[in-house]
N, C-alpha and C positions, 0 to 999 in steps of 0.2 A: 399573563404573558400576552403582549400585543400580537395581533394577527399580522404576520409578515408574508402572507401568501401572495403569489404573483398572479397576474391575470393569465388566462389561457393563451392569449395571443403571444405572450412572452415565451411560453413553452415552445411554440412553433418557431419563433424567432431564434431561440437558443438551440433547439434540437435539430431542425432541418439541415443546417449547414454541416452537421456532424455525420450525416447519413453515409456518405462515401467512406469516411474514415472508419465508422462502425462496421460497415459491410466488409471492408477489406480485412479488418481485424477478425470478424466472424468467419470469413472465408479461410483465413490462415488457421484459425482454431479448428474448424470443422472439416476442412479440405473437401467441401461439397457445396456447390452453388445453391442448391435448393435448401439445405440445412442452414446455410448462412442467411438466406433470405428469411426463413422462419425465425431464426435467432434474433435478427435485427427487428423483425416485426414484434416479437415477444418483448424485446428490450424497450421499444417505444411504447408499447401497451403498458408495461409495468411502470415505466418512468412517468407516463402521463397520469396514471392512477396515483402514483406516489409523489407527484410534483408539489402537492400542498405541504409535504414534509421536507422539501428541499430548503436548505438554509441559504438565504440571500448572502452573498459575499463569499460563498465557498466555490470550489472549482466545479462548475457544471459539467465540463467535458470529462473530468475524472469520475464524476458521479455516474454519468452515462456509461462509461467504459466499465465501471465496477458492476453496474447492473447487468451489462452484457456478459461479462466474465462469470458472474455468479449464476446467471441463467444457463450458460454453457456448462459450467461445472455441475450444476444441479441436474441437467439433462443427461450428462455423461455418467454420473454416479448413482442416479436413481434416488437421490436425496430430495424428494419432493417436499416442499413446505406444506403444512396442513391447509394453509390458505395463502393466496397471493398477498393478502393484506398483511399477514404476519411477516412475510419476507420484505415487503415494502417498509413496514414499520421498523424492521431491523436495519434496513439501509438508511433510513432517515434518522434513526436514533443516534444520539450521541453517547448513550450509556452502553458500554460493552457488557456482554453476558459474563456471568461468573467464570465460565470456561475460558473465555477470551482473556479475562483478567489474570487467571491462573497461568495460562500459557505465556502471556506477556511477562509476568513476574519471573517465571522459570527462565525464559529467554534472557530477560534483563540480568538475572543473577549469573547466568552462564557468560554473558558478555562482560559483566563486571569482573568476574573471576578471571576470564581470559585477559582482560586489560591489565589486571594486576600482575600477571605473569610475563607481560611484555617488558623488554628493556625500557628504561626510563625515557630514552630518546624517542622511541616509537610511541610510547604512551603519551608523552607530552604533545607530540605533533598531531596525534589523533584527537586528543582532547581539545586542542586549540582550534582545529579545523571543524570537527564534528559537533562538539559540545558548545564551544564558545562561538562557533560560526565565523571565525576570522577568515579574511581573505589571505591568499598566499603572500601578498605583499606585507600584510600585518604580521603574519607568522614569521616571515623572514626578518622583520625588524625586531620582533620579540626574541628570536633565537640567534640573531646576528649571523645569519647564513644567507647565501644567495637563493633566489627564488627557485632556480633549477634544483638545488639541493632540497628545498622544501618539497618540491613535487616528487623527487625520487624517494625521499624518506617516507613521504606519505604513502606512496605506492607500496613500498616494502612493508610499512607498518600495517596497511590494510590487508596485505597478503598474509602476514604473520597472524593477525587477528582472525582472519577468515579461517586459517588452518587450525588455530587453537579452538575456535568455536566449533568447527566441524568435528574435531576430535572429541570435544566434550559432548556434543549432541549424539555422537555414535554411542557413547557410554550411557546416555539417558533415553534409550529406546523404550523402556518400560517405565510405567509410573511406579513410584515407590509405594509400598504397602505398609500401612501403619498398624 
């Protein structure tokens, strides 16, 4: 695999403009000025160490915010990684852990099941918008309805799906035992 690492000057160019945004987010999370400063400092330290694993062409801003959020959650829950390198490797990694795959599969199954229980009109508008990524104008043409109707149906369909998924998740609080 070719080395696609970026020069260190690029990190500063990308990261420094985000400082105020990261600090504001950290302050909202921690509700404490000093903790927010520490959290942002930790974020920049981890991001700089893991910058070699950052994939060119992906969203750097989202990557930085994810590092900050993970650092915050780790500090709040006491779930310290055995080493900072492992945490950075997991942030830069494209391969999800087996636990993540299992959780995603369970969630996917719940959403699929909930989708099948929706009325056809709700299901089709959700699939056109969310799966096929059609614009409202395109959906209106496909379904031969006004754009306003597309938006209201989509809103109601999302609400219905959210309610069904929520009900199903309440019933799945414990892992099944084989």
